[in-house]
N, C-alpha and C positions, 0 to 999 in steps of 0.2 A: 246598815249603820239605817234606817228608818228604824227599825224596832228600839239601836238602841239611843236614839233623839228621841222616843217617847218612852222609854224607861225613865229619861233625865224630867221629862213632862208629867208622869202618872206617877211614876217610883215603882220600885222594884216588885212590891209585892202584890200591886193591883195588875202588873204588866207577865205576872207567872202565868203559865199557859196559855200566853200568846202565842197565837199560829196564824200566820196569811191565807187568808180565801182563799178556793180558787180560783185558775186565771177565767177571768170570762170569756165566754164564747160571741157574746153578743155585745157590740159596741153602741152606747147609746148615743146620739147626736142629736136628736129630738124629738119631743113626745110620739113616746111607742108605748101600741098598745100588743099587751098580752092575753092569751084567756089557759089559765093553769089550775087545772084540778076543778074545770068548771066554775071558776070564778075568772073576772074579768079585773086585768092590773095595769093601769094606766102608769107609765114610768115618764115622766115627767124631767123635761131640762130647762132648768129657772133661767139663765145664764150663768151669773157668779155674783151670787150674794154671799157666800162665804168663801168659797176657793174653784177654782174654774172647773172643779169635776162634781158638782153638786146636782143634786138628783133628788126626786123624791116619788114616792109609790101610793098610786091612789086605788082604793081598793073600790069601786066602782057602786055595786051593789048594795053593801053594807056603807057606802060614804063614809070608809076613816082611811083617813093619811096621817102615812110615816112622811112625817118631814124634813127629818135628816137635820143638819146642823142649821137650814134656815129656821128654827124654832128651837129657843133653850127653855128651860121651865122658868128662869124669872124675869125673860123677855131681853136681856142683853146678849146676842145675838153677835160671835165673835165675826168680824169681818178680816179675816185672818188674809189672803190673797185673794179676795174678791173687790166686789163696791158695795158701798152704802145705797147707789141710784140701784143696780140691779136688785139689794135687796128692799127696796123697796115695792120695785116692780113686781119681783116677787110675791111679796106679801097679797099685794092685790091679786096675783094672780090664785093662792091658797083660799083668800078671802070669797072669791067668787066661785069656788066648790063646793062655799057651805058642810062643813064637815062636819058629822057628828057627833066625831071622835078624830083626835088629833094625837099622835105619839109622836114627842120631838125629840130633837138627838140627842139630848139627856135631859136628865129628869124626869119629877114626875109627869102622868098623863093628867090635862089640865080639867076642870070640870065643865069649864066653858073656852070651847076653841077660840071663837070669837074674840073673847075678852083677849087671849095670849096670844091672838097677831094684832091686835088693839096695841096692847103696850108694848110687843118688837118694833110698832111704825112708831108710835111715840118717841120710844126710847131713842130712834132713828135721824126721827126728824128734828128733833130737838139738839139728840149731838151733831148735825149738817147744820142747824142758824148760830147754833154755838161757836162751830169752825169756822163755820164763811164768815161770821162777823168778827172773829178775831184776824183774819186772810184782811179782809177789806180796812179793818182799822188799821193793818203792818203790825200789828200784836205775833213778835217771834211766839212756834211752837211751843218751847219749852214754858216761856209764859203763860199762851192759853193752857196750859195741861197743869199749871199750878193750882186752878179751880177746882181740880177733879182729885177724889181719893187717890191717895199713894196706891203704886201697885205691891200690890203683898208681896213678901220676900218668898222665896221659890215654890209658891204655887202660883205658877203664870196663867192657870186659866179658874183662876179666881172671877167673883165678879168686879171689884176692883180693877186686878190687873186685866179682863177684857175690856172694860170702859177706857182703861189708860193707853192699851194698842188700837182702843178702835179710834177713840180720836187723833192718835196722829194718822191713822191712817185717811181719815175721814178730812183731818189737816193738809194733809195732800193732796187729798182730792178735789178740796176750795182752792187751793193753791194754782191748781192746774188749771182748773176750771177758768179761773179770772186769769190766767196769765195768757191762754191761748181762745178766751172768748167760744168757750164750747158749751156753754149753758144753753138749753134747748128753750125758745123764746116761751114764755110764761111758766116758765117749770119753778123759777124764785115764789111766783104771787100762787101760786098751788101749794106750794109747800108751806106754804105762811098761813094759808087758809085752813091747808090740813091740821097745821098744828094748833089754831086757835082751838079746835076741836077735841084736842087733847086738854086743853083746861090749861097751855101754859107750858113753862121747859121743866120737863121730867127726865128722870129716869137715870139721874147723875149719882145719887148716893147719900143727898146732902137734905 
């Protein structure tokens, strides 16, 4: 069923030759360090920025980071069934590593790893601010989404489609935060200060 679902997302040609990886024998529930072939690998579990099962792999000696879907080439990480708040926290974790090279989950290896992390953070902060404002002002989700590029037909992982799906997820997060009063003290002020460092609202393809 999963392979069938991904065929609908990726296309039949792209899924030719698909096979499941071996069943893992080491569950990762927290940051774990392994030494394999004389190399130290840190496997990090940064919460749920993209999905609940997100991991990154950090090659300590060479300072190479395999970021998985926490980072994507264009900075528009899809918050599939994760949390935009966890994404911001994960980006801080990755930034603190100061990687010499980053391998994103999709797309090219960036020339400047820090710039990709910054771009992803600015996109996420801007989207959270936009959806938070909509919720505060009583704007319905459908109206809030009208300011975004329309999703691409039959391309659920294109940039515009990812933005639209992220907006739905983040709007729901902001709505839940407002209704439950679950926002951490000072969180809003810190986010807005960090958004100022981005130079304004960015990342919406307009």
